[in-house]
C-alpha positions in Angstrom: -53.4 -57.7 9.8 -50.6 -55.2 9.4 -50.7 -51.9 11.3 -51.4 -48.6 9.4 -51.6 -44.9 10.1 -54.6 -45.2 12.4 -53.2 -48.1 14.4 -49.9 -46.2 14.8 -51.6 -42.9 15.7 -53.8 -44.4 18.3 -51.7 -47.3 19.5 -54.4 -49.9 18.7 -54.0 -53.4 17.2 -56.7 -53.3 14.5 -58.1 -50.5 12.3 -61.6 -51.0 13.7 -63.4 -48.1 15.5 -66.7 -48.6 17.3 -68.8 -45.6 16.4 -70.5 -43.8 19.3 -74.2 -44.4 19.8 -76.2 -42.4 22.3 -77.7 -44.5 25.1 -76.1 -47.6 23.6 -72.3 -47.4 23.7 -71.6 -47.4 27.4 -68.6 -48.6 29.3 -69.2 -52.3 28.9 -69.2 -52.1 25.1 -66.5 -49.6 24.7 -64.1 -51.5 27.0 -64.8 -54.8 25.3 -63.9 -53.2 21.9 -60.7 -51.6 23.2 -59.7 -54.8 25.0 -60.2 -56.7 21.7 -57.7 -54.4 19.9 -60.1 -51.9 18.3 -61.0 -48.4 19.6 -64.1 -48.4 21.8 -66.1 -45.2 22.0 -68.4 -43.9 24.8 -71.7 -42.3 23.8 -72.5 -39.0 25.6 -75.4 -40.4 27.5 -74.8 -44.2 27.5 -74.9 -45.5 31.1 -77.3 -42.9 32.4 -80.6 -44.1 33.9 -82.5 -40.9 33.2 -82.4 -37.8 31.0 -81.1 -34.5 32.4 -81.0 -31.0 31.1 -78.3 -30.0 33.6 -74.9 -29.8 31.8 -73.1 -30.2 35.1 -74.9 -33.4 35.9 -74.3 -34.7 32.4 -70.6 -33.8 32.5 -70.1 -35.6 35.8 -71.7 -38.7 34.3 -69.1 -38.5 31.6 -66.4 -38.2 34.2 -67.6 -41.4 36.0 -67.6 -43.3 32.7 -64.1 -42.1 31.7 -62.8 -43.2 35.1 -64.6 -46.6 34.8 -63.1 -47.1 31.3 -59.6 -46.6 32.8 -60.3 -49.3 35.3 -61.6 -51.8 32.7 -58.9 -51.3 30.0 -55.4 -50.2 29.6 -55.9 -49.5 25.9 -56.9 -46.3 24.2 -60.6 -45.3 24.0 -62.7 -42.4 22.7 -65.6 -40.2 23.8 -68.1 -38.7 21.4 -68.5 -34.9 21.9 -71.4 -33.4 19.9 -70.6 -29.7 19.5 -74.1 -28.6 19.1 -75.7 -25.6 17.4 -77.7 -23.8 20.1 -76.5 -22.0 23.2 -77.9 -24.8 25.4 -76.2 -27.5 23.4 -72.9 -25.6 23.5 -73.1 -25.3 27.3 -73.4 -29.1 27.5 -70.4 -29.7 25.2 -68.3 -27.1 26.9 -68.7 -28.8 30.2 -68.0 -32.2 28.6 -64.8 -30.9 27.0 -63.7 -29.5 30.4 -64.2 -32.9 32.1 -62.5 -34.7 29.2 -59.4 -32.6 29.6 -59.4 -32.9 33.4 -59.6 -36.7 33.1 -57.0 -37.1 30.3 -59.3 -38.4 27.6 -57.1 -40.2 25.0 -59.3 -39.6 21.9 -62.3 -37.3 21.1 -64.7 -38.1 18.3 -66.3 -34.7 17.6 -69.5 -34.4 15.6 -72.6 -32.3 15.0 -70.8 -29.0 14.7 -67.8 -27.1 13.4 -64.2 -28.3 13.9 -63.1 -24.8 14.8 -64.8 -24.9 18.2 -63.0 -27.5 20.2 -60.1 -28.9 18.1 -57.4 -26.6 19.4 -58.3 -26.8 23.1 -58.6 -30.6 23.0 -55.3 -31.0 21.1 -53.5 -28.6 23.5 -54.8 -30.8 26.3 -53.2 -33.9 24.8 -56.4 -35.4 23.3 -56.4 -36.7 19.8 -59.3 -35.3 17.7 -61.2 -37.2 15.1 -63.9 -35.1 13.4 -67.0 -36.6 11.6 -67.7 -35.2 8.1 -70.1 -35.8 5.3 -68.4 -34.0 2.4 -65.0 -33.3 1.0 -65.4 -29.6 1.8 -66.0 -30.5 5.5 -63.0 -32.8 5.5 -60.7 -30.1 4.1 -62.0 -27.6 6.7 -61.5 -30.1 9.5 -57.9 -30.8 8.3 -57.2 -27.0 8.2 -58.3 -26.8 11.9 -55.7 -29.4 12.8 -57.7 -32.5 13.5 -55.8 -35.8 13.7 -58.1 -37.7 11.4 -61.5 -37.3 9.6 -64.4 -39.7 9.8 -66.3 -40.0 6.6 -69.9 -40.9 7.3 -71.7 -42.1 4.1 -75.4 -41.7 3.6 -75.9 -45.4 4.6 -74.9 -44.6 8.1 -77.3 -44.6 11.0 -78.1 -41.8 13.4 -77.7 -38.1 12.6 -76.0 -36.7 9.6 -76.0 -33.8 7.2 -78.5 -33.3 4.3 -75.9 -34.4 1.8 -76.4 -37.8 0.1 -72.9 -38.9 -0.6 -72.5 -42.6 -0.1 -69.6 -44.3 1.5 -68.4 -45.7 -1.9 -68.1 -42.1 -3.3 -67.3 -40.0 -0.2 -64.3 -42.1 1.1 -62.1 -42.0 -2.0 -63.1 -38.4 -2.7 -61.9 -37.4 0.8 -58.9 -39.7 0.7 -57.7 -38.0 -2.4 -58.1 -34.5 -0.9 -56.6 -34.7 2.6 -53.3 -35.8 4.1 -54.6 -36.8 7.5 -55.8 -40.4 8.1 -59.3 -41.2 6.9 -61.9 -43.4 8.7 -64.8 -44.8 6.7 -68.3 -45.3 8.2 -71.7 -46.2 6.8 -72.7 -49.6 5.6 -69.9 -51.6 7.2 -71.0 -54.6 9.2 -68.7 -57.5 8.1 -65.3 -58.3 6.6 -66.5 -57.4 3.1 -67.3 -53.9 4.3 -64.0 -53.6 6.2 -61.9 -54.6 3.2 -64.0 -52.3 0.9 -63.3 -49.4 3.2 -59.6 -50.0 3.1 -59.6 -50.4 -0.6 -61.5 -47.1 -1.0 -58.6 -45.3 0.7 -59.6 -45.4 4.3 -57.2 -46.2 7.1 -59.9 -47.7 9.4 -63.5 -48.8 9.5 -66.1 -47.0 11.7 -68.8 -49.5 12.8 -71.9 -48.6 14.8 -75.0 -50.7 14.1 -73.0 -54.0 14.2 -71.8 -53.2 17.7 -75.3 -52.0 18.7 -76.2 -55.6 18.4 -73.2 -56.8 20.5 -73.9 -58.6 23.8 -72.2 -55.8 25.7 -74.3 -53.0 24.1 -76.6 -51.1 26.3 -79.4 -51.3 23.8 -82.6 -52.7 25.2 -83.2 -56.4 24.5 -86.5 -55.4 22.7 -84.4 -53.2 20.4 -81.9 -55.9 19.6 -84.7 -58.4 18.9 -86.4 -55.9 16.6 -83.2 -55.1 14.6 -82.5 -58.8 14.2 -85.8 -59.0 12.3 -84.7 -56.2 9.9 -84.2 -57.1 6.3 -83.9 -55.4 2.9 -85.1 -51.8 3.1 -85.5 -51.7 6.9 -84.3 -48.1 7.5 -85.5 -44.7 6.4 -84.0 -41.2 6.5 -86.1 -38.7 8.4 -85.7 -34.9 8.1 -85.2 -33.1 11.3 -84.7 -29.4 12.2 -81.0 -29.2 11.2 -80.1 -32.6 9.9 -81.2 -36.0 8.8 -81.5 -39.1 10.9 -81.4 -42.7 9.6 -83.8 -44.7 11.7 -85.3 -48.2 11.8 -88.7 -48.5 10.1 -91.3 -48.8 12.8 -94.5 -47.2 14.0 -92.6 -44.2 15.2 -91.0 -43.5 11.7 -94.4 -44.0 10.1 -96.1 -41.4 12.3 -93.3 -38.9 12.1 -93.2 -39.2 8.3 -97.0 -38.7 8.2 -96.6 -35.6 10.4 -93.9 -34.2 8.0 -96.0 -34.9 4.9 -99.0 -33.1 6.5 -97.3 -29.9 7.4 -96.7 -30.3 11.1 -95.0 -27.4 12.7 -91.4 -27.5 13.9 -92.7 -27.3 17.5 -95.0 -30.2 17.0 -92.3 -32.3 15.4 -89.8 -31.4 18.2 -92.4 -32.4 20.9 -93.1 -35.7 19.2 -89.4 -36.5 18.9 -88.8 -35.6 22.6 -91.7 -37.9 23.7 -90.5 -40.8 21.5 -86.8 -40.4 21.6 -83.9 -42.8 21.7 -84.1 -42.8 25.4 -87.6 -44.4 25.1 -86.4 -47.1 22.7 -82.8 -47.9 23.8 -83.3 -47.5 27.6 -87.1 -48.1 28.2 -87.5 -50.7 25.4 -90.3 -49.1 23.4 -89.0 -50.6 20.2 -92.0 -49.9 18.0 -93.2 -46.4 19.0 -89.9 -44.7 19.6 -86.9 -43.7 17.5 -84.2 -46.3 16.8 -81.2 -44.8 15.0 -79.4 -47.4 13.0 -77.7 -47.8 9.6 -78.7 -49.7 6.5 -76.4 -52.5 7.6 -79.0 -53.6 10.1 -80.4 -55.9 7.4 -77.1 -57.8 7.3 -76.8 -58.5 11.0 -78.3 -61.8 12.0 -77.0 -62.6 15.5 -76.0 -61.2 18.8 -72.3 -61.8 19.6 -69.7 -60.4 22.0 -67.8 -57.4 20.8 -64.5 -59.3 21.1 -65.9 -62.1 19.0 -67.1 -59.6 16.3 -63.6 -58.2 16.0 -61.8 -61.5 16.1 -64.0 -62.9 13.4 -63.4 -59.9 11.2 -59.7 -60.2 11.6 -59.7 -63.9 11.0 -61.7 -63.5 7.8 -59.4 -60.8 6.3 -56.8 -63.3 5.0 -59.4 -65.5 3.4 -61.1 -62.7 1.6 -57.9 -61.2 0.4 -57.3 -64.5 -1.4 -60.7 -64.2 -3.0 -59.9 -60.6 -4.1 -56.6 -61.9 -5.7 -58.5 -64.6 -7.5 -61.0 -62.1 -8.9 -58.2 -59.8 -10.0 -56.5 -62.5 -12.2 -58.4 -61.7 -15.4 -56.8 -58.2 -15.2 -53.3 -59.7 -14.9 -52.9 -58.8 -11.2 
């Protein structure tokens, strides 16, 4: 596989970026991806054994994981920094940014907030900034703020996203036509077909989360991995939250939450229910049925647990074979 703008920018071998997943993408997974030639990404809470509301405690956890990553890999890696909307959320992200700069973080994947908050300070500190977007407008704004690349998250993607419903197939070429910075495509990518499709749509790299959630090195609880392996067809649902949507696995939690929404539950009631049945409860404690499991639609395509390195190597090995298939299908057009 030839290098491209993302590979050159980051100094990685393959244009494959492991998306951050809270409580899931800890040091073991991120290091395995980076060592295999992709870009591994730490989730903000992955590796913790309990939840904390103290931003200083949280930031020191990030510091430990960055240092551990540097012991496990000599290759570049990233950290997800959710900007946040409230004062409390911003306090957490501010402390995280401070630690990231002190520790010489190579790459920040910034999400859930405006690119005008941390882009400048991170870049001045020597950190490359990738910003997650869900519309062309957001991509153009991020580019104007000086980000190094934009990550297009289509509606198929798992976890938290905006209320827009642009799919990867539409969002990626739209953004690729509009911006000059490199574009990363995420949402619905779980095998070589998705990887090649992303590149053909104009992306410089693929952003894969759910596939790596089911990697051997993932911190996801065994009960969660087993549950997702049973997913098929329409196995996810988008749930409306206070300020965004979340794509979750269909289980008892999603049924109850949907019922509460439909019956006019208050914001406080919904927030309390979410806190009591959060990703911490599923991914860390193993409550795979009555707790939230953020994952993408691609969960229905994943049928086995493999090592992260094996996932990447199989993707790369399959690229040449599938390129020949694409050439064969293009022959009727004289190509």
